[in-house]
Backbone bond lengths (Angstrom), bond angles and torsions (degrees), N, CA, C in turn:
res aa  C-N    CA-C-N  psi(-1)  N-CA   C-N-CA  omega(-1)  CA-C   N-CA-C  phi
1 M - - - 1.431 - - 1.520 111.38 -
2 G 1.326 118.70 -35.18 1.449 121.76 179.13 1.512 112.29 -60.58
3 D 1.336 117.69 -37.18 1.457 120.60 178.25 1.521 111.20 -63.96
4 D 1.328 117.60 -35.14 1.459 121.50 179.92 1.530 110.43 -63.06
5 V 1.310 116.27 -48.08 1.457 120.44 -179.64 1.525 109.72 -66.71
6 H 1.336 117.27 -37.12 1.465 121.17 177.81 1.523 110.58 -60.45
7 L 1.316 118.16 -43.87 1.467 121.52 178.56 1.522 109.80 -60.48
8 L 1.313 118.09 -46.81 1.461 120.95 -179.96 1.525 111.09 -64.80
9 D 1.327 117.27 -37.45 1.456 120.18 179.09 1.524 110.85 -62.64
10 Q 1.326 116.98 -37.92 1.459 121.58 177.36 1.525 110.54 -63.82
11 L 1.320 116.84 -30.29 1.461 121.76 -175.39 1.523 112.21 -97.62
12 R 1.337 117.34 13.16 1.466 120.81 -177.70 1.534 109.09 -74.14
13 I 1.303 114.82 83.77 1.451 123.15 -179.99 1.512 108.12 -138.24
14 V 1.319 117.57 166.00 1.456 120.30 -176.37 1.518 111.20 -69.61
15 E 1.314 117.49 -44.81 1.458 120.76 179.83 1.520 109.17 -118.70
16 L 1.305 115.42 140.01 1.459 120.82 178.11 1.519 109.24 -98.79
17 S 1.315 116.46 132.65 1.456 120.65 176.90 1.520 109.12 -76.99
18 G 1.316 116.07 168.43 1.459 120.34 174.80 1.511 111.59 -58.43
19 E 1.318 116.26 -37.22 1.468 120.43 178.23 1.526 111.02 -66.11
20 D 1.343 117.01 -41.18 1.464 120.87 176.36 1.520 111.20 -59.77
21 L 1.337 116.08 -44.91 1.464 120.56 179.68 1.517 111.09 -63.65
22 D 1.333 116.80 -38.96 1.471 120.28 177.12 1.521 110.87 -62.61
23 Q 1.326 116.96 -41.00 1.470 120.91 178.20 1.523 110.72 -61.85
24 L 1.329 115.87 -46.80 1.456 119.51 178.34 1.515 110.92 -60.66
25 W 1.325 115.69 -44.74 1.458 120.88 -178.99 1.527 110.32 -58.23
26 E 1.307 116.74 -51.59 1.465 120.90 -177.61 1.524 110.97 -61.28
27 H 1.312 116.59 -36.86 1.456 120.24 -177.81 1.529 112.22 -71.48
28 Y 1.321 117.07 -43.35 1.469 120.02 -173.92 1.522 113.97 -93.09
29 D 1.322 118.82 -10.94 1.467 120.91 171.23 1.527 106.34 -81.14
30 A 1.328 114.59 70.27 1.465 122.32 -169.11 1.519 113.62 -59.26
31 D 1.324 118.10 -34.47 1.462 120.73 -176.88 1.524 112.90 -92.72
32 G 1.332 117.57 0.72 1.462 120.75 177.74 1.517 114.31 68.34
33 S 1.327 117.58 22.75 1.462 121.53 -176.22 1.532 112.82 -81.22
34 D 1.310 117.12 -5.12 1.467 124.46 -174.23 1.528 111.59 64.17
35 T 1.326 115.88 23.24 1.462 123.40 169.42 1.529 106.91 -140.34
36 I 1.307 115.85 159.53 1.464 120.53 173.70 1.517 107.29 -113.79
37 D 1.330 114.72 123.72 1.458 119.52 178.51 1.530 109.13 -93.55
38 K 1.296 116.73 179.64 1.462 120.73 -175.74 1.530 111.41 -63.21
39 G 1.318 117.58 -35.79 1.470 120.56 178.46 1.521 111.67 -65.07
40 E 1.322 116.62 -42.49 1.463 120.26 178.91 1.526 110.96 -68.35
41 L 1.325 117.47 -38.63 1.467 120.37 176.25 1.523 109.82 -64.26
42 T 1.314 116.93 -38.60 1.461 120.56 177.78 1.523 110.23 -58.82
43 M 1.328 117.77 -44.05 1.468 120.95 178.29 1.527 111.04 -59.91
44 L 1.327 116.48 -43.79 1.457 120.88 178.67 1.532 110.64 -61.83
45 L 1.324 116.83 -47.83 1.464 120.68 -178.42 1.529 111.82 -65.77
46 E 1.326 117.11 -35.71 1.465 120.18 176.60 1.525 110.35 -64.13
47 D 1.331 116.87 -39.58 1.463 119.86 178.23 1.521 111.53 -68.30
48 V 1.329 117.47 -38.60 1.466 120.68 175.68 1.530 108.85 -62.31
49 S 1.321 117.17 -42.53 1.453 121.45 179.27 1.525 111.29 -62.81
50 R 1.329 117.51 -42.30 1.465 120.94 178.01 1.527 110.52 -60.03
51 L 1.306 115.55 -41.86 1.454 121.39 -178.28 1.527 110.82 -67.27
52 R 1.321 116.88 -42.00 1.471 120.96 -175.56 1.516 113.18 -86.16
53 S 1.321 117.53 -36.82 1.472 120.46 -169.91 1.518 113.77 -118.96
54 G 1.321 117.36 -7.52 1.453 119.84 -179.41 1.518 114.15 81.72
55 H 1.332 117.72 7.87 1.465 121.30 176.98 1.524 108.82 -144.92
56 G 1.313 116.12 159.29 1.455 121.13 -178.49 1.515 113.82 -104.60
57 N 1.308 117.20 19.66 1.466 120.84 -178.00 1.525 110.07 -82.17
58 V 1.315 115.55 111.55 1.463 121.03 178.57 1.528 107.41 -122.70
59 P 1.315 117.31 116.21 1.470 119.45 -179.40 1.532 111.53 -58.86
60 A 1.308 115.86 142.36 1.465 121.17 179.46 1.521 111.34 -55.33
61 A 1.325 116.98 -35.21 1.472 120.44 -179.91 1.527 111.25 -63.62
62 V 1.336 117.12 -35.19 1.468 120.80 177.85 1.526 109.75 -68.98
63 V 1.332 116.62 -45.05 1.471 120.56 177.49 1.519 109.59 -58.58
64 D 1.323 116.60 -46.75 1.472 120.74 -179.19 1.526 111.53 -60.36
65 E 1.330 116.74 -43.07 1.463 120.48 -178.23 1.532 111.67 -64.82
66 I 1.320 116.12 -46.64 1.471 119.49 -179.55 1.524 110.12 -67.65
67 F 1.331 117.12 -39.69 1.462 119.73 178.51 1.529 110.09 -60.32
68 E 1.323 116.41 -44.98 1.468 120.97 -179.85 1.533 110.72 -61.96
69 Q 1.323 116.83 -39.64 1.460 120.34 178.40 1.529 111.46 -66.58
70 M 1.320 116.80 -39.03 1.468 120.68 -178.03 1.526 111.81 -74.86
71 D 1.323 117.03 -39.01 1.470 122.24 -175.51 1.532 109.50 -80.83
72 A 1.312 115.20 73.91 1.467 121.65 -172.39 1.527 113.54 -59.58
73 N 1.335 117.80 -34.49 1.464 119.34 -177.08 1.530 112.98 -94.77
74 G 1.331 117.68 -0.43 1.456 121.37 174.23 1.521 115.99 70.09
75 D 1.348 117.51 24.86 1.468 119.47 -178.86 1.529 113.51 -91.02
76 L 1.332 116.41 11.13 1.467 124.32 174.79 1.524 114.58 71.09
77 V 1.313 117.58 14.06 1.457 123.41 168.31 1.525 107.56 -140.78
78 I 1.310 115.43 157.25 1.456 120.94 179.27 1.518 108.28 -103.16
79 S 1.308 116.07 121.39 1.471 120.26 177.49 1.525 108.72 -81.39
80 R 1.314 115.54 164.97 1.461 120.47 177.81 1.537 110.25 -57.85
81 G 1.324 116.94 -42.74 1.462 120.94 179.42 1.518 112.35 -62.35
82 E 1.337 116.83 -42.51 1.466 120.37 178.09 1.528 110.32 -62.85
83 F 1.317 115.77 -42.39 1.459 121.76 179.29 1.526 110.54 -61.52
84 Q 1.325 115.96 -47.03 1.467 120.40 -179.04 1.526 111.49 -64.71
85 R 1.328 116.87 -42.87 1.466 119.94 179.36 1.530 111.60 -63.18
86 Y 1.330 116.39 -44.31 1.459 120.64 179.99 1.533 110.59 -62.16
87 C 1.333 116.08 -48.07 1.466 119.70 -178.21 1.526 111.66 -66.06
88 A 1.318 116.82 -36.80 1.462 119.81 178.05 1.523 110.79 -66.46
89 A 1.326 116.51 -37.05 1.465 121.02 -177.67 1.527 112.15 -76.71
90 S 1.334 116.82 -38.77 1.462 118.83 -173.70 1.512 113.38 -116.97
91 G 1.311 117.60 -29.87 1.458 121.15 -178.56 1.510 112.19 73.19
92 I 1.307 116.43 141.55 1.459 120.83 178.24 1.516 109.78 -61.79
93 S 1.326 117.19 -32.81 1.459 120.20 -177.37 1.526 111.88 -63.48
94 L 1.327 117.62 -17.01 1.462 120.40 -179.23 1.525 112.37 -93.63
95 W 1.338 118.06 -6.93 1.460 119.31 178.71 1.511 108.14 -61.45
96 Y 1.299 116.93 138.30 1.446 122.15 -169.42 1.520 113.31 -93.78
97 L 1.278 117.72 32.87 1.474 120.51 179.64 1.514 110.38 -84.37
Protein backbone atom coordinates (compact mmCIF):
# COMPACT_ATOMS: atom_id res chain seq x y z
CA MET A 1 0.00 0.00 0.00
CA GLY A 2 2.88 2.40 0.70
CA ASP A 3 4.07 2.10 -2.90
CA ASP A 4 0.61 3.14 -4.12
CA VAL A 5 0.62 6.35 -2.10
CA HIS A 6 4.25 6.98 -3.12
CA LEU A 7 3.29 6.80 -6.81
CA LEU A 8 0.44 9.26 -6.30
CA ASP A 9 2.68 11.57 -4.28
CA GLN A 10 5.13 11.68 -7.19
CA LEU A 11 2.25 12.66 -9.47
CA ARG A 12 0.87 15.38 -7.17
CA ILE A 13 0.70 18.08 -9.81
CA VAL A 14 -2.08 20.23 -11.22
CA GLU A 15 -2.18 18.58 -14.63
CA LEU A 16 -1.34 14.99 -15.42
CA SER A 17 0.53 14.22 -18.62
CA GLY A 18 -0.40 11.31 -20.84
CA GLU A 19 2.59 9.48 -19.43
CA ASP A 20 1.39 10.12 -15.86
CA LEU A 21 -2.05 8.77 -16.75
CA ASP A 22 -0.47 5.69 -18.33
CA GLN A 23 1.52 5.07 -15.14
CA LEU A 24 -1.60 5.36 -13.02
CA TRP A 25 -3.51 3.11 -15.38
CA GLU A 26 -0.87 0.38 -15.36
CA HIS A 27 -0.59 0.53 -11.59
CA TYR A 28 -4.29 0.40 -10.74
CA ASP A 29 -5.39 -2.00 -13.50
CA ALA A 30 -4.38 -4.69 -11.03
CA ASP A 31 -5.76 -7.66 -12.98
CA GLY A 32 -4.35 -6.53 -16.34
CA SER A 33 -7.80 -6.58 -17.95
CA ASP A 34 -7.21 -3.20 -19.65
CA THR A 35 -10.25 -1.91 -17.76
CA ILE A 36 -10.68 -0.57 -14.25
CA ASP A 37 -13.51 -2.04 -12.24
CA LYS A 38 -15.12 -0.55 -9.16
CA GLY A 39 -12.74 -2.41 -6.82
CA GLU A 40 -9.67 -1.07 -8.62
CA LEU A 41 -11.12 2.46 -8.65
CA THR A 42 -11.77 2.10 -4.93
CA MET A 43 -8.08 1.31 -4.37
CA LEU A 44 -7.08 4.39 -6.36
CA LEU A 45 -9.51 6.65 -4.49
CA GLU A 46 -8.40 5.25 -1.12
CA ASP A 47 -4.79 6.08 -2.01
CA VAL A 48 -5.78 9.60 -3.10
CA SER A 49 -7.62 9.98 0.21
CA ARG A 50 -4.57 8.78 2.17
CA LEU A 51 -2.42 11.31 0.36
CA ARG A 52 -4.84 14.22 0.86
CA SER A 53 -6.47 13.44 4.20
CA GLY A 54 -4.20 10.96 5.94
CA HIS A 55 -6.80 8.17 5.84
CA GLY A 56 -8.13 5.74 3.26
CA ASN A 57 -11.80 5.96 4.17
CA VAL A 58 -13.81 6.64 1.04
CA PRO A 59 -17.60 6.39 1.34
CA ALA A 60 -19.20 3.95 -1.08
CA ALA A 61 -21.42 6.77 -2.35
CA VAL A 62 -18.32 8.74 -3.41
CA VAL A 63 -16.87 5.70 -5.21
CA ASP A 64 -20.22 5.11 -6.93
CA GLU A 65 -20.50 8.75 -8.03
CA ILE A 66 -16.99 8.95 -9.47
CA PHE A 67 -17.35 5.53 -11.11
CA GLU A 68 -20.60 6.63 -12.76
CA GLN A 69 -18.94 9.81 -14.01
CA MET A 70 -15.96 7.91 -15.41
CA ASP A 71 -17.94 5.05 -16.97
CA ALA A 72 -19.35 7.17 -19.78
CA ASN A 73 -20.85 4.27 -21.76
CA GLY A 74 -22.35 2.52 -18.72
CA ASP A 75 -20.72 -0.89 -19.32
CA LEU A 76 -19.72 -1.20 -15.63
CA VAL A 77 -15.98 -0.91 -16.30
CA ILE A 78 -13.79 2.07 -17.03
CA SER A 79 -11.84 1.92 -20.26
CA ARG A 80 -8.47 3.59 -20.67
CA GLY A 81 -10.11 6.25 -22.88
CA GLU A 82 -12.81 6.98 -20.29
CA PHE A 83 -10.15 7.25 -17.60
CA GLN A 84 -8.02 9.61 -19.69
CA ARG A 85 -10.98 11.80 -20.65
CA TYR A 86 -12.18 12.07 -17.05
CA CYS A 87 -8.72 12.89 -15.71
CA ALA A 88 -8.07 15.41 -18.47
CA ALA A 89 -11.41 17.12 -17.79
CA SER A 90 -11.27 17.15 -13.99
CA GLY A 91 -7.81 16.04 -12.91
CA ILE A 92 -7.08 13.89 -9.90
CA SER A 93 -6.12 17.04 -8.01
CA LEU A 94 -9.77 18.13 -8.16
CA TRP A 95 -11.17 14.97 -6.56
CA TYR A 96 -12.86 16.04 -3.38
CA LEU A 97 -11.57 13.34 -1.06
